[in-house]
C-alpha positions as CSV (number, residue, x, y, z in Angstrom):
1,M,-33.5,13.1,13.1
2,A,-30.2,14.3,11.8
3,I,-28.2,12.0,9.4
4,I,-25.0,10.6,10.9
5,R,-22.3,11.3,8.3
6,V,-18.8,9.8,7.6
7,Q,-16.2,11.3,9.8
8,K,-13.7,14.0,8.5
9,G,-10.7,12.4,6.9
10,T,-12.5,9.1,6.2
11,K,-14.5,8.0,3.2
12,D,-16.6,5.1,2.2
13,I,-15.2,3.0,-0.7
14,L,-18.4,2.3,-2.9
15,P,-19.0,-0.6,-5.0
16,P,-18.2,1.3,-8.3
17,E,-14.6,2.1,-6.9
18,M,-14.1,-1.5,-5.8
19,P,-12.8,-2.9,-9.1
20,V,-9.7,-0.8,-8.9
21,W,-9.1,-1.8,-5.2
22,H,-9.5,-5.5,-6.2
23,F,-7.0,-4.9,-8.9
24,M,-4.5,-3.4,-6.7
25,E,-5.0,-6.3,-4.0
26,E,-4.8,-9.1,-6.7
27,K,-1.7,-7.7,-8.3
28,A,0.0,-7.4,-4.8
29,A,-0.7,-11.1,-4.2
30,E,0.5,-12.1,-7.7
31,V,3.6,-10.0,-7.7
32,F,4.9,-10.5,-4.2
33,T,4.2,-14.1,-4.2
34,K,6.6,-14.6,-7.3
35,Y,9.3,-13.3,-4.9
36,G,8.5,-15.7,-2.1
37,A,6.5,-13.3,0.1
38,K,3.8,-14.4,2.4
39,E,0.9,-12.4,3.4
40,I,0.5,-11.4,7.0
41,R,-2.3,-9.6,8.8
42,T,-1.6,-7.8,12.1
43,P,-4.2,-6.1,14.5
44,I,-5.4,-2.6,13.7
45,F,-4.5,-1.5,17.3
46,E,-1.3,-2.2,19.1
47,A,0.4,-1.0,22.5
48,T,1.1,2.7,22.1
49,E,4.8,1.8,23.3
50,L,5.3,-0.2,20.0
51,F,5.0,2.8,18.0
52,A,6.9,5.2,20.5
53,R,9.8,2.7,20.5
54,G,9.4,1.6,16.9
55,V,8.5,4.7,14.8
56,G,10.4,7.1,17.1
57,D,9.3,9.7,19.7
58,T,10.9,12.4,17.6
59,T,8.5,11.9,14.5
60,D,5.4,13.8,13.8
61,I,3.5,10.5,13.7
62,V,4.1,9.8,17.3
63,N,4.1,13.4,18.6
64,K,1.0,14.6,16.7
65,E,-0.7,12.1,14.6
66,M,-1.5,8.9,16.5
67,Y,-5.2,7.9,17.6
68,T,-4.4,6.8,21.1
69,F,-6.9,5.7,23.8
70,E,-6.9,4.2,27.2
71,K,-8.5,0.9,28.0
72,S,-8.2,-1.0,31.4
73,E,-5.3,1.3,32.3
74,R,-3.4,0.3,29.2
75,S,-2.5,2.8,26.4
76,L,-3.6,1.6,22.9
77,T,-3.0,3.2,19.5
78,L,-4.6,2.6,16.1
79,R,-1.6,1.7,13.9
80,P,-0.3,4.7,11.9
81,E,2.0,2.5,9.8
82,N,2.5,-1.3,9.8
83,T,6.2,-2.0,9.8
84,A,6.3,-1.9,13.7
85,G,3.4,-4.2,13.9
86,V,4.9,-6.7,11.5
87,V,8.2,-6.5,13.4
88,R,6.3,-7.2,16.7
89,S,4.7,-10.2,15.1
90,F,8.1,-11.5,13.7
91,I,9.5,-11.4,17.1
92,E,6.4,-12.7,19.1
93,N,5.9,-15.6,16.7
94,G,9.6,-16.7,16.6
95,M,10.0,-16.1,12.9
96,H,13.7,-15.4,13.4
97,R,14.0,-19.2,13.7
98,L,12.8,-19.6,10.2
99,S,15.3,-19.9,7.2
100,A,16.3,-16.3,6.1
101,P,15.1,-14.5,4.3
102,V,11.6,-14.1,5.7
103,K,9.6,-12.2,3.3
104,L,6.2,-10.8,4.4
105,W,3.7,-8.5,2.8
106,Y,0.6,-6.8,3.9
107,K,-2.4,-4.6,2.9
108,G,-4.8,-2.7,5.2
109,P,-6.0,0.5,7.0
110,M,-3.8,2.9,8.8
111,F,-4.7,6.0,10.9
112,R,-3.1,9.3,11.3
113,Y,-4.6,12.4,12.6
114,E,-3.6,14.9,10.2
115,R,-5.2,17.7,8.0
116,P,-7.1,15.8,5.2
117,Q,-6.1,16.7,1.6
118,A,-6.3,15.2,-1.8
119,G,-4.8,11.6,-1.6
120,R,-4.3,11.9,2.2
121,Q,-7.0,10.9,4.7
122,R,-7.0,10.1,8.4
123,Q,-7.9,6.5,7.6
124,F,-5.9,5.4,4.6
125,H,-4.6,2.1,3.2
126,Q,-1.2,0.8,2.6
127,V,0.3,-2.1,0.8
128,G,3.8,-3.1,1.7
129,V,6.5,-5.6,2.1
130,E,9.1,-6.3,4.8
131,V,12.1,-8.7,4.3
132,F,14.0,-10.0,7.4
133,G,17.5,-11.7,7.9
134,I,19.5,-10.4,5.1
135,K,22.2,-7.6,5.5
136,Q,23.6,-7.8,2.0
137,P,22.6,-5.2,-0.7
138,T,21.1,-8.0,-2.7
139,A,18.0,-7.7,-0.3
140,D,17.9,-3.9,-0.9
141,A,18.0,-4.4,-4.8
142,E,15.3,-7.1,-4.7
143,V,13.0,-5.0,-2.6
144,I,13.4,-2.0,-4.9
145,L,12.8,-4.3,-7.9
146,M,9.8,-5.8,-6.2
147,A,8.3,-2.4,-5.6
148,V,9.0,-1.2,-9.3
149,N,7.5,-4.3,-10.8
150,Y,4.4,-4.0,-8.6
151,L,3.9,-0.5,-9.9
152,K,4.5,-1.6,-13.4
153,A,1.9,-4.4,-12.8
154,L,-0.5,-1.7,-12.0
155,G,0.2,0.1,-15.3
156,L,2.4,2.8,-13.8
157,N,5.5,2.8,-16.1
158,D,6.7,6.3,-15.9
159,L,8.8,5.8,-12.7
160,S,11.8,7.5,-11.1
161,V,13.7,5.9,-8.1
162,E,15.4,8.2,-5.6
163,L,18.2,6.7,-3.3
164,N,20.1,7.8,-0.5
165,S,22.2,6.1,2.4
166,L,22.0,7.3,5.8
167,G,24.9,5.2,7.0
168,C,25.1,3.3,10.3
169,P,24.7,4.8,13.7
170,E,28.5,5.2,14.0
171,C,29.2,7.3,10.8
172,R,25.9,9.1,11.1
173,E,26.9,10.7,14.4
174,T,29.7,12.6,12.7
175,F,27.5,13.8,10.1
176,K,24.8,15.0,12.8
177,T,27.5,17.0,14.5
178,K,28.6,18.7,11.5
179,L,25.0,19.4,10.4
180,K,24.2,20.8,13.8
181,E,27.4,23.1,13.8
182,V,26.5,24.5,10.4
183,I,22.8,25.1,11.2
184,K,23.5,26.6,14.6
185,P,23.8,30.1,13.6
186,Y,20.2,30.0,11.9
187,L,18.5,28.0,14.7
188,S,16.3,30.9,15.9
189,Q,14.9,31.3,12.3
190,L,13.8,27.7,12.1
191,C,10.3,26.6,12.6
192,P,9.4,25.2,16.0
193,D,9.4,21.6,14.7
194,C,12.9,22.0,13.2
195,Q,14.2,23.5,16.6
196,A,12.9,20.6,18.4
197,R,14.4,18.2,15.8
198,Y,17.7,20.1,16.0
199,E,18.2,18.5,19.5
200,K,16.4,15.2,19.2
201,N,17.1,14.1,15.6
202,P,19.1,16.5,13.3
203,L,18.7,14.3,10.3
204,R,14.9,15.0,10.3
205,L,15.7,18.6,9.7
206,L,16.2,17.7,6.0
207,D,12.6,16.4,5.8
208,C,11.0,19.8,6.7
209,K,8.4,21.1,4.3
210,V,8.3,24.7,5.5
211,E,9.7,27.0,2.8
212,E,11.7,29.3,5.2
213,C,13.5,26.2,6.6
214,K,14.1,24.9,3.1
215,E,15.7,28.2,2.1
216,I,18.1,28.2,5.0
217,Y,19.0,24.5,4.2
218,A,19.8,25.5,0.6
219,K,22.5,27.9,1.8
220,P,26.0,26.9,0.2
221,E,27.7,26.2,3.6
222,I,24.8,23.9,4.7
223,Q,24.6,22.2,1.3
224,E,28.3,21.4,1.3
225,V,27.8,19.4,4.6
226,I,24.5,17.7,3.3
227,Q,26.1,16.7,0.0
228,S,29.3,15.4,1.6
229,D,30.1,11.7,1.5
230,F,30.0,11.2,5.4
231,I,29.2,7.5,5.4
232,C,31.9,5.0,6.4
233,D,33.8,2.7,4.2
234,E,31.6,-0.3,5.1
235,C,28.4,1.7,4.5
236,A,29.9,3.1,1.3
237,E,30.7,-0.4,-0.2
238,H,27.1,-1.5,0.7
239,F,25.7,1.5,-1.2
240,T,28.0,1.2,-4.1
241,S,27.1,-2.6,-4.4
242,L,23.3,-1.7,-4.4
243,K,23.8,0.8,-7.3
244,E,25.7,-2.0,-9.2
245,Y,22.8,-4.4,-8.8
246,L,20.4,-1.7,-9.9
247,D,22.4,-0.8,-12.9
248,A,22.6,-4.6,-13.9
249,L,18.7,-4.7,-13.4
250,N,18.1,-1.6,-15.7
251,I,16.5,0.3,-12.8
252,N,16.9,4.1,-13.4
253,Y,17.8,5.9,-10.2
254,S,19.2,9.1,-8.9
255,I,20.8,10.1,-5.6
256,N,19.0,12.5,-3.4
257,K,20.9,13.5,-0.3
258,L,17.9,15.3,1.1
259,L,16.1,11.9,1.2
260,V,15.9,10.9,4.9
261,R,12.3,9.5,5.1
262,G,10.0,10.5,8.0
263,L,10.7,7.5,10.5
264,D,13.4,7.2,13.0
265,Y,14.1,3.5,12.4
266,Y,15.9,3.7,9.0
267,N,19.7,3.2,8.4
268,R,21.8,2.9,5.3
269,T,19.5,2.5,2.3
270,V,16.4,4.7,1.9
271,F,14.5,5.1,-1.2
272,E,11.3,6.8,-2.8
273,I,9.7,5.9,-6.1
274,K,7.8,8.6,-7.9
275,S,5.3,8.3,-10.8
276,N,4.8,10.7,-13.5
277,N,1.6,9.1,-14.8
278,L,-0.6,12.3,-14.3
279,G,2.0,14.7,-15.8
280,S,3.4,15.9,-12.4
281,Q,5.5,13.8,-10.1
282,N,3.7,11.8,-7.3
283,A,5.6,10.0,-4.6
284,V,3.9,6.5,-4.5
285,C,6.4,4.4,-2.5
286,G,8.7,5.0,0.4
287,G,11.1,2.5,2.1
288,G,14.5,1.6,3.4
289,R,16.6,-0.5,5.6
290,Y,15.9,-0.8,9.6
291,D,18.7,-3.1,10.8
292,S,18.3,-2.2,14.5
293,L,14.4,-2.1,14.8
294,V,14.0,-5.8,15.6
295,R,16.6,-5.5,18.3
296,N,15.0,-2.2,19.7
297,L,11.7,-3.9,20.0
298,G,13.1,-6.8,21.9
299,G,14.1,-9.4,19.4
300,E,17.4,-10.9,18.3
301,D,19.6,-8.7,16.1
302,T,18.0,-9.0,12.6
303,P,18.7,-6.8,9.5
304,A,15.6,-5.9,7.5
305,I,14.3,-3.7,4.8
306,G,10.9,-2.8,3.4
307,F,8.6,-0.5,1.8
308,A,5.1,0.8,2.0
309,M,2.7,2.4,-0.7
310,G,-0.5,4.5,-0.1
311,M,-3.4,2.8,-1.9
312,E,-5.5,5.8,-2.2
313,R,-2.6,7.5,-4.2
314,L,-2.1,4.5,-6.4
315,A,-6.0,4.3,-7.1
316,S,-6.0,7.9,-8.2
317,L,-3.1,7.3,-10.7
318,I,-4.6,4.1,-12.0
319,G,-8.0,5.6,-12.6
320,E,-11.2,3.8,-12.9
321,K,-11.8,0.2,-13.6
322,S,-15.1,-0.9,-15.1
323,E,-17.2,-3.2,-13.0
324,K,-17.5,-6.8,-14.2
325,K,-20.9,-7.7,-15.6
326,L,-22.7,-10.8,-14.3
327,N,-22.3,-13.8,-16.5
328,A,-26.0,-14.5,-16.6
329,F,-29.5,-13.1,-15.6
330,V,-32.4,-15.4,-15.3
331,V,-35.6,-13.8,-16.9
332,C,-38.7,-15.9,-15.7
333,N,-42.1,-14.9,-14.2
334,N,-42.1,-18.2,-12.2
335,P,-40.0,-17.3,-9.0
336,L,-39.6,-20.8,-7.8
337,E,-38.1,-21.9,-11.1
338,A,-36.1,-18.8,-11.4
339,V,-34.4,-19.3,-8.2
340,K,-33.8,-23.1,-8.8
341,L,-32.1,-22.2,-12.2
342,T,-30.0,-19.4,-10.7
343,E,-28.6,-21.6,-7.9
344,E,-27.8,-24.3,-10.5
345,I,-25.8,-21.7,-12.4
346,R,-24.0,-20.3,-9.3
347,E,-23.0,-23.9,-8.2
348,H,-21.0,-24.1,-11.4
349,G,-18.9,-21.0,-10.3
350,I,-20.8,-18.7,-12.7
351,T,-22.3,-15.3,-11.5
352,C,-25.9,-15.1,-11.8
353,E,-29.0,-13.3,-10.5
354,F,-32.7,-13.3,-11.0
355,D,-35.5,-10.8,-10.3
356,L,-36.3,-11.0,-6.6
357,T,-39.5,-9.0,-7.1
358,N,-40.8,-10.8,-10.1
359,K,-41.4,-7.9,-12.3
360,K,-42.9,-8.1,-15.8
361,F,-41.0,-10.0,-18.3
362,V,-39.9,-7.0,-20.4
363,K,-38.6,-5.1,-17.2
364,Q,-36.6,-8.2,-16.3
365,L,-35.1,-8.3,-19.7
366,E,-34.2,-4.6,-19.5
367,K,-32.4,-5.2,-16.3
368,A,-30.5,-8.2,-17.7
369,S,-29.3,-6.1,-20.6
370,K,-27.8,-3.6,-18.3
371,T,-26.1,-6.1,-15.9
372,A,-25.3,-9.2,-17.5
373,K,-23.7,-10.8,-20.7
374,F,-26.4,-13.5,-21.2
375,A,-30.0,-13.5,-20.4
376,L,-31.3,-17.1,-19.4
377,I,-35.0,-17.0,-20.5
378,L,-37.3,-19.4,-18.7
379,G,-40.8,-19.2,-20.0
380,E,-43.6,-21.9,-19.6
381,D,-42.5,-23.7,-22.9
382,E,-38.8,-23.9,-21.5
383,I,-40.0,-25.1,-18.2
384,S,-42.1,-27.8,-19.7
385,S,-39.5,-29.0,-22.1
386,N,-36.7,-28.8,-19.7
387,Q,-34.9,-26.3,-21.8
388,V,-33.5,-22.7,-21.5
389,T,-33.4,-20.0,-24.2
390,I,-30.0,-18.1,-24.0
391,K,-29.8,-14.6,-25.3
392,N,-26.4,-13.1,-25.9
393,L,-27.0,-9.5,-24.8
394,E,-23.9,-8.1,-26.7
395,T,-24.9,-9.7,-30.0
396,A,-28.7,-10.3,-29.7
397,E,-28.2,-13.9,-30.9
398,Q,-30.2,-16.4,-29.0
399,K,-30.8,-20.1,-29.0
400,T,-32.6,-22.7,-27.0
401,V,-30.7,-25.5,-25.4
402,L,-31.3,-28.3,-23.0
403,R,-31.0,-27.2,-19.4
404,E,-28.0,-29.3,-18.7
405,D,-26.2,-27.8,-21.7
406,V,-26.5,-24.1,-20.5
407,F,-23.0,-24.3,-18.8
408,K,-21.4,-25.2,-22.3
409,V,-22.7,-21.9,-23.8
410,I,-22.3,-19.1,-21.1
């Protein structure tokens, strides 16, 4: 019978890899909690309409990459990202009635049907933060700082932050018009995706990865429009204030006018954080402000900002973390006594195992030396005298103590 294998674009996260995943998750809880963020867990599938309205029907995610299925005449989709789901939960559960800011963080699997490559799978994991209720740039600065400090907590210190402001819908329309005018003579030379974006969402033209399109957008007359300060006075003041906060917080950043992010809901601040830990730049975090998304999904007008990070990418930059050894391994040829002592040890919150197959004493000791810090030796003499011989498997020192004193030693 043929073996059923893992599906293309997915992978098992095996026990030797788990320490780095536990490390990322523990640091997320530790860092984000310091900022007052609470963890939220939303369903893995949602109504397809949520992503069409939330992420945007001009995005590659909605048009090409979603896992969508029909059930009882309803269209459902495995979540390709989690901001829309968190916003839906924020609205549905009346969180707008809570005192602002409402800070939420999440971790979990996402799904996109795209070509698998290094660091990018069809099932992948993200960790992220969403902050609701604050329109001032203080929220932008704190969210960026939170992301930077989480990455530093993971040991990723060589970081660079790229910023841009997309402005508000009003000032952005003028920019879109100018951008379309200057690109129009080259429209037939653009890739099919860019030709579609030209009509539906011209800002997304700047996000194209096709080399021929990038060469066109690098032309001087197009660059002049891209690099222009098109945002209105209010948006400019917001962006200037953000930069002042980042300067005060000693966060190094650069302005990247091509930074638009791949999702339709962003306005004003957008940012990316890149890591140079492996010698070449890797984008590890993306985020921005989405002040109209809550309203667009049926909620009250609520400003918001957030970010997400791909955990597979983070894991590759962090590298391996060694598995923790057991605290103790009971070496005993009396299975009944072995299981009793093992449970006594575990009840004290200490990791402990014994040999379920009751192998020879020497074999048990060999296994203990590979998997544990201490061997708890329970021979006939120890059993009759209510004692345990404790062997430190790192130093080879051993001593015999009363059974009730074992916990004082290991």
